[in-house]
C-alpha positions in Angstrom: -14.9 2.6 -6.1 -13.1 3.0 -9.4 -10.0 1.8 -11.2 -6.6 3.4 -11.4 -5.8 5.1 -14.7 -2.7 3.8 -16.5 -1.0 7.2 -15.9 -1.7 6.9 -12.2 -0.3 3.4 -12.1 2.8 4.5 -14.0 3.4 7.5 -11.7 2.9 5.4 -8.5 5.0 2.5 -9.8 7.8 4.8 -10.6 7.7 6.5 -7.2 10.3 5.2 -4.7 7.9 5.7 -1.8 4.3 6.3 -1.0 2.9 8.5 1.8 -0.2 7.0 3.5 -2.6 8.7 6.0 -5.4 6.5 7.3 -8.8 7.9 8.3 -9.6 8.1 12.0 -13.1 7.3 13.4 -13.8 11.0 13.6 -13.1 11.5 9.9 -9.7 13.2 10.4 -6.6 11.9 8.7 -3.9 10.4 10.9 -0.3 11.6 10.5 1.1 10.3 7.2 3.7 7.5 7.1 6.1 6.8 4.3 6.4 3.3 2.8 7.3 1.3 -0.2 4.7 0.6 -2.9 4.4 -1.9 -5.7 2.0 -2.4 -8.6 0.9 -5.8 -9.7 -1.6 -6.5 -12.6 -3.1 -3.0 -12.5 -3.4 -3.0 -8.7 -1.4 -1.1 -6.0 -0.2 -2.8 -2.9 1.6 -1.8 0.4 2.8 -3.9 3.3 3.5 -3.2 6.9 7.2 -4.0 7.5 6.4 -5.1 11.1 3.3 -7.0 10.2 -0.2 -6.6 11.6 1.0 -5.1 14.9 2.5 -2.1 13.0 0.8 1.1 14.3 -0.1 2.4 10.8 -1.6 -1.0 9.9 -3.7 -1.0 13.0 -4.8 2.5 12.2 -5.7 1.5 8.7 -8.1 -1.1 10.1 -10.2 1.6 11.9 -12.1 2.9 8.8 -10.4 1.0 6.0 -9.9 4.3 4.1 -7.2 6.9 3.8 -5.3 9.2 1.5 -2.1 8.4 -0.4 0.5 10.5 -2.3 3.1 9.1 -4.6 4.7 10.2 -7.9 2.5 13.3 -8.1 -0.7 11.3 -7.5 -2.9 12.1 -4.5 -6.0 10.0 -4.0 -8.5 8.9 -1.4 -8.4 5.1 -1.2 -10.0 2.1 0.4 -7.7 -0.5 2.1 -8.6 -4.1 1.2 -6.6 -6.9 2.8 -5.0 -9.3 0.3 -4.7 -12.9 1.5 -4.7 -14.8 -1.8 -1.4 -16.8 -1.9 -0.9 -16.4 -5.6 -1.4 -12.6 -5.5 0.9 -12.4 -2.5 3.5 -14.4 -4.5 3.4 -11.8 -7.3 3.5 -9.0 -4.7 6.7 -10.6 -3.2 8.2 -10.7 -6.7 7.4 -7.1 -7.3 9.0 -6.0 -4.0 12.1 -8.1 -4.7 12.4 -6.6 -8.2 11.7 -3.0 -7.4 13.8 -2.7 -4.2 16.6 -5.2 -5.1 19.2 -2.6 -4.4 18.2 -2.7 -0.7 18.6 -6.4 0.1 18.7 -6.1 3.8 15.4 -4.1 3.9 13.5 -5.9 1.2 14.0 -9.3 2.7 11.6 -8.7 5.6 9.0 -7.3 3.2 8.5 -10.8 1.7 8.4 -12.7 5.0 5.2 -14.0 6.6 4.8 -11.0 9.1 4.8 -8.4 6.3 2.9 -10.7 3.9 0.1 -11.0 6.5 -0.3 -7.2 6.4 -0.7 -6.7 2.6 -3.2 -4.1 1.6 -4.5 -3.4 -1.8 -5.2 0.4 -2.4 -8.4 1.0 -4.3 -9.2 4.5 -5.4 -12.4 6.0 -4.2 -14.5 7.7 -6.9 -15.9 10.4 -4.7 -13.4 10.4 -1.8 -14.7 10.0 1.8 
């Protein structure tokens, strides 16, 4: 695994949405889904709006890898669950700030169901 470049972080942070396709057991990519994305302290996070029962989140738990596209960046990534309360508090703040113009949609993104389905996206150096 490797770190995001500052250019990649800027491009992804400035993107309204991110497209994520998780890796199936057979190595093929699932159908991509579109979601909101935030950057916190040099890390990239996504959450499942419907929590851990969300189909895309369950799919991401199969191989813990996938491919993302946002702001002109396309990368193979690892999915790492984030459960640290302090990090999740900062992720909440990032969602509330970035998507404040959508109050009815951002509110569920900082509730316990979505918070329990927070994934950090970590770039893979060589892909999968």
